[in-house]
C-alpha positions in Angstrom: 405.0 -3.9 295.7 407.1 -2.2 298.3 409.2 0.9 297.4 411.0 3.5 299.4 409.6 7.0 300.2 412.3 8.5 298.0 411.4 6.3 295.0 407.6 7.1 295.5 408.3 10.8 295.5 410.4 10.6 292.3 407.8 8.7 290.5 405.0 10.8 291.7 406.9 13.9 290.4 407.5 12.3 287.0 403.7 11.4 286.9 402.7 15.1 287.7 405.1 16.1 285.1 403.4 13.7 282.4 400.1 15.3 283.4 401.5 18.6 282.8 402.8 17.5 279.3 399.5 15.9 278.4 397.7 19.3 279.4 399.6 21.2 276.9 398.1 18.8 274.3 394.7 18.8 275.6 394.9 15.2 276.9 394.8 13.8 280.2 396.2 10.7 281.9 394.0 7.8 282.4 392.3 7.3 285.8 394.6 4.5 286.5 397.7 6.8 286.2 396.0 9.5 288.3 395.3 6.8 291.0 398.9 5.7 290.9 400.2 9.1 291.3 397.9 9.7 294.4 399.2 6.4 295.8 402.8 7.4 295.2 402.4 10.7 296.6 400.9 9.3 299.6 403.7 6.7 299.8 406.3 9.6 299.7 404.7 11.0 302.8 404.7 7.8 304.6 406.5 7.7 308.2 408.0 4.2 307.7 409.9 5.0 304.6 408.4 2.1 302.6 404.9 1.3 301.7 402.5 -1.2 299.9 401.0 0.0 296.8 397.5 -1.3 296.2 397.1 -3.9 293.4 393.4 -3.0 293.2 394.0 0.1 291.0 390.9 0.3 288.8 391.3 -0.5 285.0 390.7 2.9 283.2 388.1 3.4 280.6 389.7 3.9 277.3 390.8 7.5 276.8 393.8 8.5 275.0 395.9 7.0 272.1 399.1 8.8 270.9 397.9 12.2 269.9 394.3 11.3 269.4 391.6 11.9 271.9 388.3 9.8 272.4 384.8 11.2 272.1 384.2 11.7 275.8 387.3 13.8 276.2 386.5 15.9 273.2 382.8 16.4 274.3 384.3 17.7 277.6 386.8 20.0 276.1 384.1 21.5 273.6 381.3 21.5 276.2 378.9 19.6 274.1 377.4 16.2 273.8 379.1 12.9 272.6 376.6 12.8 269.8 377.5 16.3 268.6 381.4 15.4 268.7 380.5 12.3 266.6 378.6 14.3 264.1 381.5 16.8 263.8 383.7 13.7 263.1 381.3 12.3 260.5 381.2 15.7 258.7 384.7 16.0 258.7 384.8 19.2 260.6 387.1 17.5 263.4 389.8 15.3 261.7 389.2 11.8 263.1 389.5 8.2 262.3 387.7 5.0 263.5 389.6 2.3 265.3 387.8 -0.8 266.7 384.4 1.1 266.5 385.5 4.4 268.2 386.3 7.7 267.0 389.9 8.9 267.5 390.1 12.7 267.2 393.4 14.5 266.4 394.3 16.5 269.6 395.8 19.3 267.7 392.6 19.6 265.6 390.6 20.0 268.8 392.9 22.8 269.9 392.4 24.4 266.4 388.7 24.0 266.6 388.6 25.6 269.9 390.8 28.5 268.8 388.4 29.1 265.8 385.2 29.1 268.1 386.7 31.5 270.6 
């Protein structure tokens, strides 16, 4: 897909804003979104004014749904193992639900848990 450098700069700024919003919710964008932002940022700096975006952006591993986080993200936030996060979910210490065999943990509950542990 070809876009102008101005459009690339606008979209890149929008994705950076999305990242900041997600950070306030203790979430992060998918690797695919981060890669797209990097490509758009590079396109905005291009000399020719237009650029080709790669169609080979990697498909991200499942990470975030709505205001829910996956086990890997929560484990990273808490500084513990994935199994420890799953145990916290099973015990009800972290409000979570199962969807398609995966734990979805409420993002606000993770923030509250971190505050209690601080």
